[in-house]
C-alpha positions as CSV (number, residue, x, y, z in Angstrom):
1,M,26.1,16.1,17.4
2,N,21.7,15.2,17.1
3,T,21.2,12.1,15.3
4,L,18.5,9.8,15.4
5,S,19.3,6.5,16.7
6,A,18.4,3.0,14.0
7,T,15.7,2.1,16.4
8,R,13.9,5.6,15.9
9,K,14.5,5.5,12.3
10,L,13.1,2.3,11.8
11,T,10.2,3.1,14.3
12,L,9.7,6.2,12.1
13,A,9.7,4.8,8.5
14,L,7.6,1.9,9.6
15,A,5.3,4.9,11.0
16,F,5.7,6.9,7.3
17,S,5.0,3.7,5.7
18,A,1.8,2.4,7.8
19,F,0.8,6.3,7.5
20,A,1.4,6.3,3.5
21,I,-0.4,2.4,2.6
22,G,-3.2,3.1,4.8
23,C,-4.2,6.5,3.2
24,D,-5.5,5.7,0.2
25,H,-8.7,7.8,0.0
26,V,-9.2,7.5,-3.7
27,N,-12.2,5.0,-3.4
28,E,-16.1,4.4,-3.6
29,S,-17.1,5.1,-0.4
30,N,-15.4,8.7,-0.5
31,Y,-15.9,9.3,-4.3
32,D,-19.9,9.1,-2.8
33,K,-19.1,11.9,-0.6
34,L,-18.1,14.4,-3.0
35,Q,-20.8,16.7,-3.7
36,P,-21.5,19.4,-5.9
37,G,-20.9,23.1,-4.2
38,M,-18.0,21.6,-1.8
39,T,-15.2,23.4,-1.3
40,E,-11.8,22.3,-2.4
41,G,-10.4,22.6,0.9
42,S,-14.0,20.0,1.7
43,V,-12.7,17.7,-0.7
44,E,-9.7,17.8,0.4
45,R,-10.2,16.5,4.1
46,I,-11.8,13.4,2.5
47,M,-9.5,13.0,-0.6
48,G,-6.3,13.8,0.1
49,F,-4.1,16.5,-1.6
50,G,-4.5,16.5,-5.6
51,R,-2.4,17.7,-8.0
52,Q,-4.4,19.8,-11.2
53,N,-4.1,18.0,-14.2
54,T,-5.4,19.9,-17.2
55,E,-4.0,17.3,-19.8
56,L,-5.7,14.7,-18.6
57,A,-9.2,16.7,-18.2
58,R,-9.1,17.7,-22.0
59,G,-9.5,13.9,-22.9
60,I,-12.2,13.3,-20.8
61,Q,-15.8,14.0,-21.5
62,F,-17.7,15.4,-18.0
63,P,-21.6,15.1,-17.9
64,S,-21.5,19.0,-17.0
65,D,-20.5,21.6,-19.7
66,V,-17.2,22.8,-19.3
67,T,-16.8,26.4,-20.0
68,G,-12.7,27.1,-19.1
69,I,-13.5,30.0,-17.7
70,N,-12.9,29.8,-13.7
71,E,-12.4,26.3,-13.6
72,K,-9.8,23.6,-13.4
73,S,-9.5,20.1,-12.7
74,V,-7.5,18.2,-9.7
75,Q,-6.4,14.6,-10.1
76,Y,-6.6,12.4,-6.6
77,G,-5.0,9.2,-6.6
78,S,-2.4,7.6,-9.1
79,N,-3.1,7.4,-13.0
80,D,-4.4,4.1,-12.8
81,K,-7.2,4.7,-10.0
82,F,-8.3,8.2,-9.5
83,V,-10.8,10.6,-8.7
84,L,-10.7,13.9,-11.3
85,V,-12.8,16.6,-10.1
86,L,-13.6,19.7,-11.7
87,Y,-14.1,22.7,-9.8
88,E,-15.7,26.3,-11.2
89,D,-14.9,29.1,-8.9
90,G,-13.3,27.9,-6.1
91,R,-16.6,24.6,-6.0
92,L,-17.0,21.3,-7.1
93,K,-18.8,21.8,-10.3
94,D,-18.2,17.5,-11.4
95,K,-16.3,14.7,-10.5
96,M,-15.3,11.3,-12.3
97,K,-13.5,8.5,-11.3
98,R,-11.7,5.6,-13.0
99,G,-10.1,2.5,-12.2
100,F,-12.3,1.5,-9.4
């Protein structure tokens, strides 16, 4: 039977916790790096993984025209502190922030 020792489990848990705490990609500096035309992959390298959120996007007025054709919105961060990115044809069309 191959089990991890208690010390190894603790080490892994601490490493994961430090990683999670240090991964707060939702900040002003990263927000400023997001530019129109960037691919979703490029945005994810800056912001980390997000989740598609069409409900939130419906309640937010983006400065650009939202047509809904070939568009999707992705939220990066929590419900209190987030960046919402609008993609059109896989490229950043617009962005907004809330909570910072």
